[in-house]
N, C-alpha and C positions, 0 to 999 in steps of 0.2 A: 433564423440566423444559424450559421454554420459554426460548429465547434470541432476542431480537429483534436484527435486523441492519439498521442504519439508515445511510443515506448522505445527505449534503447537499452541494450544490455551487452556487457562484455566480460569475458574472462581472459586475462593475460597474467603475466607474472608481475606490485609496488607497495605504499603505506599511507594511510590517512588517519588523522587524529581528529576526534570530535568528542565533545562532552555529552554525557547522557542526558536525554530530555527528562526532566523531573517535575515540571510545573503541573502537569495533569497526570496524576497517578490513578490507575484503574482501581475501582472500589474493591476488587477481589482478584488476587493473583491467579486464581483459576481461569480468569478471563484471558490471560496471556496464552494459556494452552489452547483455549477455544479459538482464539484468533490465529495462532500459529498453525493449528490443525486445519483451519479454514483455508489457509493459503496452500497447504499440501493437497487438500481436497480439490481446490481450484486447479492445481497442477494436473491432478488425475483427470478431471473433467476435460480440460483443454487437450491433454495428450490423447484421450480417446476420440475427441472431436476431430482432431487433425490427422488421425491415423490413416494411412493409405497403403496401397500395395506397390507404390513406385518410389517413395522417398528413401533417401539414403539415411538421413538423420532427421529427427524431429525434436531438436533441443530448443528450449526457450527459458526465459527467466520468470518464474512465478512471482517472485517478490517485486520485480519491476512492474509487472502487470497489475499486481495487487495494489501497488503504490498509486497508480493512476486510477484504478477502479475505486479505491477508497475515497479519492478526491471527488469523483463523480457521485458516489454514494452520499458523501457529506452534503452535496448541493442538490440532491434529488428529493422528490416527493411523489406521492400518489403511486401510480402503476409502475413508474420507472424505479422508484425506491423498492417496491415489492419485487420486481424482477432482479435487481442487483442484489438484494438481500437473499433471495433464494439461490442465486448463482453462487454466492459466497458462503452459503450454508448457515446463515444466521436465522433463517426462518423457523427452525426447530430447536434453537438454543436459548437457554435462559440467560440472556445477556442484553442489557439495555443499549439503545442506540448511542448514548453517550459513551458507554464503556467500550463499545466497538472501536470508536475513534481514539479514545484515550489509550487503549491497549495497542492499537496500531502505532500511535505516536511513541509509546514506551518501547515497543519492540524495534521500531526503526531507529530510535535513538541508541539502543543497546547494540544494534547491528553495526553501526559505524563507529562506535566508541572503542578506543584503544584499551580502555580499562572498564569493561562492562561490569555493572553492579549485580546482574543476575548470576546466580550460582547454580545453574541447572546441572544436576548430577548426570554424568554419562557413565553407566555401569562398566563398560569395557575399559574406560580410563582409570576407574577406581580399583578394579580387580585385575591388575596387570601382572599376572604371575609369570608371563613370558619374559618380562624384563626384570623380574625380581630374583635376587640371589638365593632366597630361601624357598626351596621347593619341597613339597611333600613327596614322599616316596612313590605315591600312586599317580603323581602328575607326570606329564610328558617330560622328557629330558630337555633341559634348557639349551639354548643355542650356545655356541662357543662364546667365551668371554668378550671377545671383540665384536660380537654381533648382537648384543642385548639391547640395542637401541640407545645406549649411552654414548652419545656422540662426543668426540673431542672438540670442544668449542673454542679452544685456545687460539686457533688460527682463523676463526671465522671473521669475516669483515662485518661492518655495521649493516651493510645491505643484507647479508645472509642472516644476521642475527635478528633483524626486525622486518624482514621482507614479508609482510602480510598486510595488504591494503584492501580495504573495502569501502567503497564510496557509493552512496545512493542519493541521487539528486532529483528533486521534483521541481518542475518549472511551470508557471502559468503565464502565458503570453496573451495579453488582452488588447483589443483594438481601442484606440483613443476615444471612440464614440460610444463604447460599451460601458454601461453603469454596473460596476461590480459591487455586489453586496459587501459592505465593509466587514460585517460579522463573518461572512464566509471567508473573506480574504485573511482576516485575523486568525481564524481557526486553521486555515491552510498553512499559514506562516508559522504559527506557534506549535501546532500538533505535528505537522508534516514537514516543517522546515522548507516550505516551498518558496522559491524565488518568484516574485511577481514583477513582470516587466510590461510596460506600455509601449505600443507601436502602432503603426498605421497599415493595416492590411488593405484597406480600401484604396488609398492613394499611393502607397509605396509597398506593394506586395513583394517585389524583388528584394528590397532591403529587409523587409520583415522575415522573408525566407532565409536570407543570409544570416541574420542575427540568431534565428532558432538553430540553424545548422551549426553555427559557431558555438552556441551554448552546448549542444549535444556533443560536438567534437571535443570541447574543453573538458566536459564532465566524464567523457570516456577515454580521456588521454589520447585522443586521435584514433582510437580503434574503430569508431564509427564516425567518419568524417562528415557525413551528412545523412539526415533522416528524410529530407525532402529532396529528391533528385531534380524535381521541377518546381516552378514557382507556386506558392500557396494561392488558392483561389481568393480573389479580392473580396468575396462575400463572407470570408471567414471573420468571426469576431473574437475567437478564443482558441488557443492551443494549449492542451495539457500534455506535458512531456515528463517522462520518468526515465532516468538513465542510471544504470548500474555498472560500476567498474570494480573488478575483482582481480587481484594479482597476488599470488602467494607461492612460496617455495614449499616443496614437499618436506615433511619432517625428516624423512629419509629419502635421499635422492635415488632416482632410477639410474641404471648403469649405462652410461652413454656408449661405451664400447660394445655393449651387448645388443644394441638395437640393430635389427636386420630384417629383411623381408621374410615374412612367414605367412602360412595359409590362414585365411579368414573365410568363414562359411556363412554368407548372408542369408541363405535359406536353410541353415542347419547342416549337420554333417552328412545328411543324405543327399545334399545338393552339391552343386559345383563350388569351387573355391576361387578366391582371388588373392593376390599377393599385396600385403600391406606391411608397413614398417611397424614391427612389434617391439616394444620396450620390455626389458627384463628387470626384475626387482626381487629382493629376498630379505627377509627379516621377520619381525614380529608385527602382526597386523590383526585388527579385530575381524572376526569371521563368525558366521552362523549358517548352518545347513538346516533349512526349514522343511520338515516333513509335511507340515500342514499346507504349505504353498507349493511344495515340490520345486523349491528354488534355493539358491545360495546367495548370500550377501557378504561382500568383503569391503572393508573400509581402508582408504589410504589417507592418513591424516596430513594436514598442512602444518607448517610451523606456527608457533604461538598457541597451539591447542584451541583455536577458535573455530576452525572449520575442517570438514572432512569430505572427501569424495567417496561416496558409496556406489558400488557396482553390484547390481542385482540381476541375476541371470537364472532363467528357468533351467531345470534339468532337461537335456536334449532340446536345447533352444532352437527356435526358428521364428519367423515373423509372426505367425499366428499365435504360437505359444507365449511370446512376449506380450502381445496385445491382450491376451487373456489374463496374464499375470498382472498387468497394469490395472485392469478392471477390478482387481482385488486389493490394490494398494491404496487404501484410504489413509487419512492422516493417522488415526489411532493404530492401524495395522503397521504402518511404517515405524511408528514409535515403538511398538512391541518388538518388531524385528531387530531394531537397533539396541533395545534394552537387553535382548537375549545374546548379543554378540559378546564374545570373549577373545582376548588376544591369544594368538597361537603362531607358531612358526609357519611361514608360508613362502612359496615361490610364486611370483606373479608374472604373467605375460599380458601386456595391455597395449592396445594400438596407439601409436602417436597420431594426434588428431589436430586439425584446424578446421573448425566449422564456422561458416559465415552464411547466415540465412535471413530471409525476411518473411514475416508471418502476417497474412491478412487477418487481423484480429476481428475486424468487423464481421466477416463471414462466420468466423468461429463463434463469436458471442451470440449472433443470431441463431445459430444452430443450437446453442445452449439455452435459448429461451429469452435472451435479452433483445427484444425487438423494438419496443417503444423508444429506446434511446436514440435510434437512428431514423426516427420518423418525425418530420417537421410538424405533423398534426397531433402526435401522441406523446412526444417526449415531454417530461416534466422535470426540468432542472431549475425550477423557480427559486430555490434557495441560493443559487449562484448569482442570480440577477434580480433579486427581490428589490422593492423600492428602497428609498434612502433609509439610513439607519435612524434609530430612535433619537440619537443625539441631534442629528441634523434636522429632524422633524420638529423637535422642541425649539431649536434655534430659529426656525422659520415661522414660529407662531407670532401673532400680534402681541403688542406690549401688554394688553389687558391680561394675558395669561402668564406673564413673566415679570419678575422683579426687575427694576431698572438697574441693570448691572453696571452700566457705565457711570451712573450718577447716584449710586446707592449711598454714598457718603454724604450727599447733599440733601438736606431736608427741604422739601418743597411744600408749599401750601396746597392742601388737597381739598378738592370740591367734596363737601359732605355727602353728595349723592353720586360721586364719580363711579363707585362700584355698586350702584343700586339702579333699579329700573322701576319707574312708576307707570302703571297702566291701570285701566279699568277692567273690572270683571265683565263677563258677558251679561250676567244678571244685573240689571240696574239697581236692584234693591241692596246689593252688597257694596260695601265701602271700599275705597281705594286703600291699598296697603303697600308699604315700602318693604321689599324683601331683599336681603343681601344676595348677591350673585354667588353661586357655589363655584369656587375656583377648582377646575379639574386638576387632579394631582397626577403626576407622571413619575413612576419609579424607574430609574435607570437600572439596567441589568447589573446585578452584582458580579456576575462572572460571565465569561463567554459561553459557558455551557448552558446557562439559563435560557439563552435566546436561540442558540444555534444547534446544540447537540441533544436537547431534550425533545424526544418525539412525542407529539400530541397523543398518539395512540399507543405509547409505550406502556405495557402492562406493569412494568416495574416502578413506574413513577406514581407518586401520590396524587390522586385526583383532587382537583380544586374546583371551587365554584366558578363557572364561566360567567363572565360579564363583559359587556361591550366597553372597550376603551374609547374614550372620547377622541375624536379625530382632530387634527390641527384645525384651528379656527372655528371649532364648534364651541359655542357658549350656551350653557343650559340655565334656564331660569325656572325655579319651582314656584308654582302659584298655589299656596295652601288655601283650603276652603275655610270659611268662618265656622263651619260645623265640625272642625277637626277635633273638638273636645267631646263630641257626641259619639256614642258607641256604634253608630251606623257605619257600614263599610264605605270605602271611598267611592266617590261618584265621578262622573266625567268632568266635574269641576276641578278635580285634583289631577293635574297633568303637567307635562313638561313642554315648554316652548323652546324651539331651537332657532337661534339666529346665526346666520352665516355672515361673517365679516368679510367683505370684499375689498381686496387691495388691487392696485393697478397691475401688479404682476401675477394676479391670480390666474388669468387665462394662460399665461406662459407655463405656470407651474402645473396647471391641470393638464396641459398638453404634454409636459414632461412626464407627469405621472402616468398618462396613457401610454407614452412611449416605453416607460419602464415595464408596465404590465404586458405590453405587446412583445417586448424583447424577451421577457421571461417565458412567455408562452411559445415563442418561436425557436428558442434555443434547442439545438439537437446536435448530435454527433454525426459528422459527415464521413470521417475517415478514422480508422484505428490501425496504426502501424506498429509493428514490433520487429526490431532488428537485433540480431545476436551475432557476436563475434567471439568464438571460444577457442582457445589454444591450449593444448596439453602436450608437454614434452618432458624430457628426462631431467634435465638440470642435475646431472650426476657428477661424480668425481672418480678419479682413478682408484682411490681406496675402496670405493663401492664395488668395483669389479671383483676384487678378492673376496669380498663378503659373499657375493652370490655363488662363487665357485665353492667356497667352504660349505655353504648351506646345501648346495647340491650334493656334495660329498657326504655330509653328515646325515642327510635325510631330513625331511620335514613332515609336518602333519597334514599340510594342505598344498596342493598345486592348483592354482587358480588361473585358468586360461580364458581370457576374454576374447575368444576367437569365434564366437557365435553372437547373434543378436542379444543385446543386453540393455538394461536401463541404467542411465547415468543420473545420479543425484548428488549435487554438491550442496551441502547443508551447513548452516551456522549452528554449531552444537549448543551454544549458549541460549539462542532464541528459538531453535527448532524451525527456523524459516528456511525453505528451500530456495537457494540462490539460482541454481540451474537444475533443470529436470528434462528428461526426454529419452526417447528410444534411439538406439544406434543400431542400424541394420547393416550399414556399409560405411566404415570409417575412412575409406579412401577419399582422396581429394576430388 
């Protein structure tokens, strides 16, 4: 059965409020860093896999991709889980399967919250001497008073004051005929805030396609009007979609009047140049010149202090130099770079950009070693479509295994042998004996994590004695031997007999059970699509123009020109999650 795997991501300039997810807290706050770094590592792997000699830009949304992959990881088992775990870098980490998903849930909740509870320290925000009136004698001279980043907010509109919106939406679209594991559905809804919608891919593929495209368009505020340009295959049973919408104003606006065509060098300064619209900016910005990497990093913060756009550029940059730099930018390395940044006065030239692209993620993931996911014979997504839940199994059992719930208040005359079975031993010398039937007990899961998120092979879980759980309609009768008081060991006379209670609907239910098993075995991903629409502009004011002129006259510590190939990283500073990541070789339209 086909499962389509869809991703949408957008950056523009709005505001979304959501409460932080707190129901499932990670057992260790260090796990949050492990998961956040895993998303940056994933970004690095994807960026290296899609690198080419022809592309202008290779920007994508790691957090959007990770949102959909984590939903697949949640429902995977066997070799598919192993491949996804390795891709996301959890194979060599001391983190349980449960904590992976609890940490993702926590981080995603913090990401979209207007009042995040995480207080992740950002050194360059805490040590801002550039905007501090008290300077030491040996520190660089402060910028003029009207340029210390202390904006006059008295005339700001509500839009300007609160214009930072981040929305991450996960959607699961299921065919009406597909039996979705209720435990998986609950985990997806409660941990990942996924919307689950039923539709008919088989009989109404056009309508199903329209509904999914409408969902994507709504959750990206129209930036991605459709994820499927053509009708979804009628054999599809499930679509997993993840859409990211990000809109924010700069903390300090670029200068609109200063934007003009300037030279950009796609192959470095030794190659030919092209003309692109370059924006100008000046003020106090976080910056670090890394001798270890031979590269510079500069940050341009957004309002509300939640997110920052980081620009990382090799010294004497060109296409090859940038690709070699990206190969060194693991999650911990990016963290270290940002931790070493300090605010300083700077003049910035940065290209005005509008990037719209589609990424064939299926090919990329295969390149990165995730192959079974796309194979109908090897894919193991059995946790998504496993048989009916424990509750429904109990409800389906015959009355002998359940108290009479409907008439529990009414006392009925009971046959003294109703729950006993009389039969003869094989050995004729032994007497008949009436033995009470052992009623099988079924413990309902106390929490969702007990049944869905605890990995059977997880080394961090406490091993327990394995025993076979009685299946629905299995009734066990223990036949004790008369020699039970003797010290001799048990013989073949001490055994269990099993009786199968057959009902009229048993055939149908067996058929349904076979169908559940078959659909679990056949579930695989047929398509993985990722679309990005990213727009970066000035949104400046007239007052900003004077600021840049003054800074140019007074001199600055740094002049940062993004006129050679560079890496763009838009990151949530509170969660350390990369919202957008990718190489820019040619920013022209």
